[in-house]
N, C-alpha and C positions, 0 to 999 in steps of 0.2 A: 504494500500499499503506500503510495506515496504522499508525504505530507507537505503542506505548505510552510513556507517560512513564517515563525510566529505561532503557529497552530498549537493550541490546547491539544495535548494526546490523553490527559486524564486530569478530571478537575476543571478548572478554569473558573474565572470570576464572572458574576453577573454583572451586566452593565448598570453604571450609576452615575450621578452627578457628582463633582467635586471629589473625585477618588484618585489617589496617586498612581504612578505606572513606574514600571522598571524598565529601563533601557538596556538592552543587552547587546554588547558589539563582541562577535565572535571573530576572533583573529586566530582560531586554532585551525589545526590541519584537517579537521573533518567535522561532520555535523555536530551538534550538540544537543543532549538532553537536558532540560533545565528544570530544577525540581525546587519549588519554593514550598517552605512548609511552616504553616503558623506556630510559633513557638508556644502559643497559650491553648490551642484546641489541639494541635497536633494534625490538622487538615495538610494534606499535600496536593499540589498542583503541578503538573508536568507539562513542559512546553518544548517544541521543536524549535531550534534555530539552526539555519543551514550554513555551511562553511563558508567563511569569508563575507557573511552577512550581518545585518544587525535587525532587531526586531524589538517591538514594544509589546510588552504585557501590561495592559490597560485595566484599569477598575480595580486595584490591587486593595482590600479592605484596610483601613488603620490597623496596625500592629507591629509586632516583631516577628521576622521571619528569618529561617536559615535558607541560606541559598547554595545548593549543590549542584554540580553538572558532571555529566558522563560524556566524553569525547568519543565519538564514533561508537556510542551505545546501540546495542541491540536489545529489544524488550521481548518478554515472553508473549504467548499468545493472549494473555490477559491485557495486553497493552499497558501494562502499570509495573511489573516486576522486570528490573534490570536483570538481563543473563549474561551479558559480556560487554567490556568496553576497554579502548586503549588506555584511559586514565579517568579516573574518579576523584573529583576533589570536591570539599566543603569549605566555603570561605570562612575563616576563623571568627568573623565578627558578625552578629546578625544585622540584617538590614531593618531600618525602623523607617515605616511609613506613616506620616501624620497628615492631619488637616487642623488647620485653627483657623477660628473666627476672630477677627480683630473688629473693634468697634472703633470707628474714625469719626471724629466731630471736627467739622472746620467751623469758620464763621457763619457760613451760610447753609450748611446741610449736614446730616448725620447718616452714615452708612455703614454696611459690614463689609469688610474686606475678607475674602476668603483665600488663605494661603495653604496650598499644596504641596507637600514636601515629596518629590518624586526620587527615585536613585536610578545608579546606572552601575554597571560592571561590564568589564572586559575581559574575556576568556581567552586565555593561551594554551596551545597545545604543547606538548614536549615530545619531540620527533624521537628521542632515542629511548623512550619508554621510561625515564627516571621521573617520575613525579614530583611535584613540588611538597614541601613540607606538610601542606594539609591536605594530601591526598588521604582519600579514606578507602574502605573496601566497598565491594558492590554489596555485600551484605548490610554494611552501614547505610549504605543509599537506600535500601530496600526496607530498612527498619523503620 
């Protein structure tokens, strides 16, 4: 099955107003499977980003998320379980998505300004198979 760049493979977020987004730039040597896990609920969302491409994951609900990716990952028939990959990495620090309402008063008016905090990440592959220090196992990715 061919996947479109930025397509949700499993999970995915419901459209909404004033929600953050995650910009992914895949500078790695292969396609990437991106996993966003909400650290409070444990809910996981899986996206596909093509080699040498960028994608926007939109409508991310406010919260803290771990971000993992599998370079050249292959999924089982359930389209959720990772069975193989060249490299699997989890970013050490969580990504925090926030939305703030700021009330602004000028001499002539009073209005609400909504500030949406988006996030971004750049993915790099490792050609010789030696993963970075934050490399994880396939089992950790699936857990």
